[in-house]
Wavefront OBJ file of the C-alpha trace (Angstrom):
o trace
v -4.806 -11.622 -2.686
v -4.438 -8.174 -0.578
v -4.735 -7.172 2.676
v -4.567 -4.135 4.703
v -2.379 -5.769 7.455
v -1.630 -3.087 9.837
v -2.015 0.221 10.824
v -5.721 0.948 10.234
v -5.421 4.101 12.148
v -2.437 6.380 13.075
v -2.215 9.864 14.765
v -1.482 12.852 12.765
v 1.810 13.359 14.551
v 3.203 9.917 13.734
v 4.898 8.054 10.926
v 4.591 5.151 10.259
v 4.278 2.443 7.703
v 1.159 0.968 6.275
v 1.642 -2.346 4.830
v -0.689 -4.738 2.654
v 0.024 -8.738 2.833
v 0.368 -9.889 -0.990
v 0.388 -13.482 -1.995
v 0.885 -14.243 -5.951
v 0.803 -16.670 -7.902
v 1.777 -17.843 -11.420
v 0.341 -20.863 -12.803
v -0.858 -21.957 -9.562
v 2.065 -22.006 -7.717
v 3.015 -18.707 -5.065
v 6.282 -16.469 -6.562
v 7.957 -13.324 -4.669
v 6.269 -10.200 -5.634
v 9.733 -8.274 -4.239
v 10.980 -7.665 -7.342
v 8.174 -5.639 -8.250
v 7.620 -1.847 -8.196
v 5.023 -0.698 -5.320
v 3.147 2.022 -4.917
v 0.283 3.355 -2.829
v -2.647 6.175 -3.139
v -4.611 7.823 -0.322
v -7.734 8.850 -1.052
v -11.021 10.633 -0.266
v -13.435 7.658 -0.626
v -15.182 7.629 -3.776
v -11.734 8.881 -5.839
v -9.687 7.053 -8.451
v -5.602 7.112 -8.312
v -4.142 9.336 -10.887
v -0.735 9.717 -12.025
v 0.113 12.192 -9.486
v -1.249 10.197 -6.870
v 1.514 7.809 -6.321
v 3.868 7.670 -3.484
v 6.857 5.184 -3.304
v 6.491 2.198 -1.616
v 9.074 -1.227 -0.245
v 8.884 -4.705 0.735
v 9.014 -6.126 3.487
v 9.639 -10.329 4.412
v 8.484 -11.952 7.417
v 8.090 -15.824 7.707
v 7.281 -16.049 3.891
v 4.758 -13.455 3.799
v 5.233 -10.349 1.333
v 4.205 -6.716 2.729
v 3.863 -3.919 0.602
v 4.955 -0.836 2.957
v 4.716 2.758 2.326
v 5.820 5.366 5.440
v 3.225 8.251 6.431
v 3.435 10.829 8.452
v 5.258 14.137 8.623
v 8.584 12.853 7.901
v 7.526 9.649 5.179
v 6.843 9.357 1.391
v 2.824 10.934 1.892
v 1.378 13.368 4.493
v -2.216 12.865 5.411
v -4.417 15.320 7.394
v -6.861 14.177 9.462
v -9.679 12.200 7.953
v -10.509 8.880 6.277
v -8.636 7.807 3.266
v -9.156 4.990 0.780
v -6.059 3.109 0.694
v -4.897 1.900 -2.833
v -2.033 -0.527 -3.980
v -0.205 -0.490 -7.571
v 1.951 -3.461 -8.243
v 3.573 -3.525 -11.612
v 5.754 -6.062 -13.111
v 5.555 -6.475 -16.561
v 3.263 -7.146 -18.384
v 0.892 -7.010 -15.795
v -0.203 -3.597 -13.624
v -2.246 -4.387 -10.652
v -3.921 -1.774 -9.614
v -6.397 -2.761 -6.186
v -7.910 -0.046 -3.418
v -7.050 -2.867 -0.316
v -8.585 -1.022 2.331
v -9.398 2.035 4.901
v -7.266 4.202 6.752
v -8.099 6.346 9.599
v -6.254 9.643 10.394
v -6.461 11.464 13.891
l 1 2 3 4 5 6 7 8 9 10 11 12 13 14 15 16 17 18 19 20 21 22 23 24 25 26 27 28 29 30 31 32 33 34 35 36 37 38 39 40 41 42 43 44 45 46 47 48 49 50 51 52 53 54 55 56 57 58 59 60 61 62 63 64 65 66 67 68 69 70 71 72 73 74 75 76 77 78 79 80 81 82 83 84 85 86 87 88 89 90 91 92 93 94 95 96 97 98 99 100 101 102 103 104 105 106 107 108
């Protein structure tokens, strides 16, 4: 399950983490996904991410919750102009590569 957890609306002048809550299971048991590589893409509605669209992310854990995160803004991994973006999450843990659209981000 993947849910955009924080900051669905930020200023074009801000540098903030975009967080996605991640819950993972293996054979019905909860597992820690933080050994997986994680990346994000921020695209216009209707676009599908390509190799060059992915921005590096990392993991944050709090109170047994796993958050994939990406720093967005002028000093971050992704600098975005004002507009609405679909947020895509990619988690790679061989042999699986999971790519999901996880919500919308508004930059004003």
